[in-house]
Kinemage of the C-alpha trace (Angstrom):
@kinemage 1
@onewidth
@group {chain A} dominant
@subgroup {mainchain}
@vectorlist {calphas} color= white
{ca met a 1} P 0.012 -0.078 0.129
{ca thr a 2} L 1.420 3.347 -0.974
{ca pro a 3} L 1.127 5.995 1.843
{ca ser a 4} L -1.325 8.510 1.203
{ca pro a 5} L -3.355 10.743 3.716
{ca asp a 6} L -6.176 8.189 4.066
{ca his a 7} L -3.425 5.369 4.493
{ca pro a 8} L -0.324 7.091 6.141
{ca arg a 9} L 2.740 5.181 6.357
{ca pro a 10} L 2.470 2.647 9.272
{ca asp a 11} L 4.425 2.991 12.658
{ca leu a 12} L 4.508 1.141 15.519
{ca glu a 13} L 2.332 4.017 17.331
{ca thr a 14} L -0.725 3.328 15.223
{ca tyr a 15} L -1.195 0.096 17.210
{ca arg a 16} L -1.456 1.573 20.704
{ca gly a 17} L -5.297 1.905 19.919
{ca glu a 18} L -4.786 5.736 18.728
{ca arg a 19} L -5.839 4.901 15.166
{ca thr a 20} L -7.453 1.429 14.119
{ca pro a 21} L -8.327 0.421 10.187
{ca ala a 22} L -11.588 1.969 8.931
{ca gly a 23} L -14.581 -0.272 9.390
{ca pro a 24} L -17.721 -1.026 11.355
{ca glu a 25} L -17.448 -1.522 15.177
{ca met a 26} L -19.394 -4.264 15.700
{ca ser a 27} L -19.721 -7.000 13.341
{ca pro a 28} L -21.880 -10.910 14.034
{ca ser a 29} L -19.456 -13.372 13.488
{ca arg a 30} L -20.720 -16.749 11.770
{ca ala a 31} L -21.582 -18.177 15.537
{ca gly a 32} L -23.997 -15.252 15.879
{ca arg a 33} L -21.639 -13.377 18.523
{ca arg a 34} L -21.159 -9.898 17.827
{ca val a 35} L -17.215 -9.032 17.841
{ca pro a 36} L -15.367 -5.686 17.826
{ca val a 37} L -14.509 -5.546 14.622
{ca asp a 38} L -12.318 -2.224 14.873
{ca ala a 39} L -10.659 -3.416 17.805
{ca leu a 40} L -9.674 -6.844 16.319
{ca gln a 41} L -8.167 -5.230 13.356
{ca gly a 42} L -6.107 -2.774 15.551
{ca ala a 43} L -5.010 -5.958 17.447
{ca leu a 44} L -4.236 -7.920 14.232
{ca ala a 45} L -2.269 -4.876 13.271
{ca ala a 46} L -0.171 -4.809 15.812
{ca glu a 47} L 0.542 -8.708 15.891
{ca his a 48} L 1.766 -8.040 12.271
{ca ala a 49} L 4.140 -5.469 13.493
{ca ala a 50} L 5.316 -7.541 16.171
{ca ile a 51} L 6.025 -10.461 13.916
{ca trp a 52} L 7.944 -7.989 11.820
{ca val a 53} L 9.687 -6.494 14.940
{ca tyr a 54} L 11.007 -10.146 16.090
{ca gly a 55} L 12.436 -10.516 12.649
{ca val a 56} L 14.420 -7.264 13.001
{ca thr a 57} L 15.608 -8.200 16.495
{ca ala a 58} L 17.018 -11.707 15.778
{ca ala a 59} L 19.595 -9.899 13.875
{ca phe a 60} L 20.878 -7.814 16.630
{ca val a 61} L 20.774 -9.728 19.678
{ca pro a 62} L 23.086 -12.595 20.975
{ca ser a 63} L 22.352 -16.453 20.380
{ca thr a 64} L 21.505 -17.020 23.946
{ca leu a 65} L 18.374 -14.780 23.330
{ca ala a 66} L 17.532 -16.793 20.240
{ca glu a 67} L 15.052 -19.340 21.923
{ca arg a 68} L 13.015 -16.479 23.912
{ca leu a 69} L 13.206 -14.722 20.567
{ca asp a 70} L 11.593 -17.707 18.786
{ca ala a 71} L 8.960 -18.177 21.319
{ca ala a 72} L 7.691 -14.664 21.262
{ca ala a 73} L 7.904 -14.630 17.340
{ca thr a 74} L 6.028 -17.873 17.932
{ca ala a 75} L 3.350 -16.586 19.897
{ca his a 76} L 2.640 -13.534 17.580
{ca gln a 77} L 2.160 -15.624 14.320
{ca ala a 78} L -0.474 -18.103 16.638
{ca arg a 79} L -2.310 -14.724 18.031
{ca arg a 80} L -2.265 -13.257 14.388
{ca asp a 81} L -3.747 -16.686 12.875
{ca ala a 82} L -6.160 -16.882 15.635
{ca thr a 83} L -7.423 -13.159 14.785
{ca glu a 84} L -7.521 -13.527 11.284
{ca arg a 85} L -9.809 -16.326 11.775
{ca met a 86} L -12.145 -14.391 14.190
{ca leu a 87} L -12.297 -11.469 11.622
{ca ile a 88} L -13.324 -14.106 8.829
{ca asp a 89} L -15.714 -15.453 11.072
{ca ala a 90} L -17.008 -12.095 11.203
{ca gly a 91} L -17.273 -11.545 7.708
{ca thr a 92} L -14.527 -9.001 7.660
{ca pro a 93} L -11.356 -9.449 5.637
{ca pro a 94} L -7.965 -9.173 7.952
{ca val a 95} L -6.043 -6.085 7.746
{ca pro a 96} L -2.709 -6.963 5.925
{ca pro a 97} L 0.841 -6.514 7.108
{ca glu a 98} L 2.508 -3.777 6.075
{ca pro a 99} L 5.992 -4.380 3.793
{ca gly a 100} L 7.712 -2.434 7.601
{ca tyr a 101} L 7.366 -0.239 10.070
{ca arg a 102} L 8.925 2.955 11.245
{ca thr a 103} L 10.830 2.435 14.352
{ca pro a 104} L 10.778 4.699 17.033
{ca glu a 105} L 14.785 4.680 16.866
{ca pro a 106} L 17.504 3.282 14.981
{ca val a 107} L 18.097 -0.221 15.745
{ca thr a 108} L 21.882 -0.647 15.739
{ca asp a 109} L 22.549 -3.188 18.356
{ca ala a 110} L 21.006 -5.534 20.877
{ca ala a 111} L 20.295 -3.029 23.272
{ca ser a 112} L 18.385 -1.040 20.594
{ca ala a 113} L 16.504 -4.102 19.344
{ca leu a 114} L 15.365 -5.037 22.607
{ca arg a 115} L 13.858 -1.629 23.015
{ca leu a 116} L 11.920 -2.055 19.919
{ca ala a 117} L 10.763 -5.422 21.380
{ca ile a 118} L 9.615 -3.866 24.371
{ca thr a 119} L 7.732 -1.414 22.170
{ca ala a 120} L 6.172 -4.213 20.194
{ca glu a 121} L 5.280 -5.921 23.284
{ca thr a 122} L 4.024 -2.400 24.910
{ca asp a 123} L 1.766 -1.740 21.590
{ca ala a 124} L 0.308 -5.394 21.771
{ca ala a 125} L -1.061 -5.141 25.003
{ca ala a 126} L -2.568 -1.788 24.551
{ca ala a 127} L -4.375 -3.493 21.320
{ca trp a 128} L -5.603 -6.041 23.306
{ca arg a 129} L -6.575 -4.025 26.171
{ca ser a 130} L -9.013 -2.336 23.725
{ca val a 131} L -10.402 -5.568 22.317
{ca ile a 132} L -11.084 -6.337 26.453
{ca glu a 133} L -12.947 -2.719 26.578
{ca arg a 134} L -15.278 -3.532 23.793
{ca ser a 135} L -16.311 -7.025 24.037
{ca thr a 136} L -17.959 -6.806 27.261
{ca ala a 137} L -20.893 -9.269 26.077
{ca asp a 138} L -18.516 -11.776 25.148
{ca pro a 139} L -16.243 -13.703 27.862
{ca asp a 140} L -14.516 -16.214 25.528
{ca leu a 141} L -13.039 -13.217 23.239
{ca arg a 142} L -12.429 -10.813 26.625
{ca gly a 143} L -10.390 -14.113 27.991
{ca ala a 144} L -8.779 -14.678 24.677
{ca ala a 145} L -7.696 -10.857 24.675
{ca leu a 146} L -6.867 -11.280 28.272
{ca asp a 147} L -4.585 -13.906 27.425
{ca ala a 148} L -3.219 -11.882 24.375
{ca leu a 149} L -2.429 -8.724 26.686
{ca thr a 150} L -0.949 -11.124 29.566
{ca gly a 151} L 1.542 -12.618 27.057
{ca ala a 152} L 2.467 -9.356 25.929
{ca ala a 153} L 3.248 -7.761 29.431
{ca val a 154} L 5.098 -10.707 30.211
{ca arg a 155} L 7.158 -10.603 27.216
{ca ala a 156} L 7.881 -6.977 27.961
{ca val a 157} L 8.961 -7.368 31.504
{ca arg a 158} L 11.594 -10.226 30.324
{ca trp a 159} L 13.045 -7.691 27.704
{ca arg a 160} L 13.174 -5.181 30.399
{ca ala a 161} L 15.070 -7.334 32.441
{ca ala a 162} L 17.480 -8.180 29.173
{ca val a 163} L 18.237 -4.835 28.540
{ca gly a 164} L 18.507 -3.617 32.184
{ca gly a 165} L 15.333 -1.372 32.249
{ca thr a 166} L 13.607 0.032 34.992
{ca pro a 167} L 11.025 -0.322 36.101
{ca leu a 168} L 10.688 -3.956 34.745
{ca thr a 169} L 6.876 -3.960 35.308
{ca val a 170} L 4.285 -1.507 34.797
{ca pro a 171} L 1.056 -0.906 36.776
{ca phe a 172} L -1.567 -1.683 34.280
{ca pro a 173} L 0.024 -3.464 31.028
{ca gly a 174} L -1.787 -1.756 27.891
{ca met a 175} L -2.849 1.820 29.642
{ca pro a 176} L -1.273 5.012 27.583
């Protein structure tokens, strides 16, 4: 997609819940329940960005972190796949990944790569928090979104510990 006023070049901040792809707010799924399409599209976009981030991060971090990076990327890929299925079941085409993303700072070494991973996890937590807020009538979707938010928050803590960041935890993951 070429950047335009209607479709600006994506950046990681897009997925903090400030903007979501256009579409109906709620849509019935094939199972008959209503799903928050805009929030799910935002969460899917955050998952796409996180997968991209882990590809970049892998090029800069030591091999001692490779297993953790692989596990994080696999978790985001599984969440992406499940979210795409939810959107398809709701009759909405899933938002595709972008070919690349603007990073908040240049990635030049392991520390900057891990800070980027922290940003991706923070953004994913915010996107899933948005799904939780908008799925009050669907306990299964709220549970899945809570699992996604929790996973992102735990990974962010692990990356903060690896880079020596403080504080290691934030009081309310997903809050701006």
